[in-house]
C-alpha positions in Angstrom: 104.3 -51.4 -91.1 102.4 -53.4 -88.5 102.8 -57.2 -88.7 99.4 -58.8 -89.3 98.4 -61.7 -87.1 97.3 -63.6 -90.2 99.6 -64.8 -93.0 98.8 -63.9 -96.5 97.6 -67.5 -97.2 95.3 -67.3 -94.2 93.9 -64.1 -95.4 93.1 -65.6 -98.8 91.5 -68.6 -97.1 89.3 -66.3 -95.0 88.4 -64.4 -98.2 87.3 -67.6 -99.9 85.2 -68.4 -96.8 83.6 -65.0 -97.0 82.7 -65.8 -100.6 80.9 -68.9 -99.6 79.1 -67.3 -96.6 78.6 -63.6 -95.7 81.3 -61.2 -95.0 79.9 -60.5 -91.6 79.9 -64.2 -90.6 83.4 -64.7 -91.7 84.6 -61.5 -90.0 82.9 -62.5 -86.8 84.3 -66.1 -86.9 87.9 -64.9 -87.4 87.5 -61.8 -85.1 88.3 -59.2 -87.8 86.2 -56.3 -89.0 84.2 -56.2 -92.1 86.4 -53.4 -93.4 89.4 -55.6 -93.0 87.8 -58.3 -95.1 87.0 -55.8 -97.8 90.6 -54.4 -97.7 92.0 -57.9 -98.1 89.6 -58.5 -101.0 90.9 -55.3 -102.7 94.5 -56.4 -102.2 94.2 -60.1 -103.0 91.2 -60.2 -105.4 90.4 -63.6 -106.6 93.8 -65.2 -105.7 94.1 -68.6 -104.2 96.5 -69.6 -101.4 98.8 -71.2 -104.0 98.9 -68.0 -106.0 99.9 -66.0 -103.0 102.8 -68.4 -102.2 103.9 -68.2 -105.9 103.7 -64.4 -105.8 105.9 -64.3 -102.6 108.5 -66.6 -104.2 108.6 -64.4 -107.3 109.0 -61.3 -105.2 112.0 -62.9 -103.4 113.6 -63.9 -106.6 113.0 -60.4 -108.1 114.7 -58.7 -105.1 117.7 -61.2 -105.3 118.1 -60.4 -109.0 117.9 -56.6 -108.3 120.7 -57.0 -105.8 122.9 -58.9 -108.2 122.4 -56.3 -110.9 123.2 -53.5 -108.5 126.4 -55.3 -107.5 127.4 -55.9 -111.1 126.8 -52.2 -112.0 128.9 -51.2 -109.0 131.7 -53.5 -110.1 131.6 -52.0 -113.7 131.8 -48.5 -112.3 134.8 -49.4 -110.2 136.6 -50.9 -113.2 135.9 -47.8 -115.3 137.4 -45.6 -112.6 140.5 -47.8 -112.4 140.9 -47.7 -116.1 140.5 -44.0 -116.2 143.2 -43.4 -113.6 145.8 -45.6 -115.4 146.0 -43.3 -118.4 
C-alpha cells in the first residue's frame, strides 16, 4: 500500500478543518482532492487526533498479544509431540 504524505493525525486535523470551512477550501489549502477528503471522512468519521493515536496504540498492543498467543500455542504443540513420542 502506498505511504501517505500525511499522518493519520494530520488527516483528522484536515477533516476537522473541512468541517469548519468547506471541503473544497480545505482540499485546496492542503493540496489534496475533494475525493480524498471524503475518503478520509469515511475512514476516520468523527474521530479526533487523540482518538487516532489511541487506536494506533491499541492496534500495536493487539498485534503484540496475538504474537504471544501464537508462540504459546506453538510451545504447547511441541510439548504435546514430545510427550506423545515418549510413550
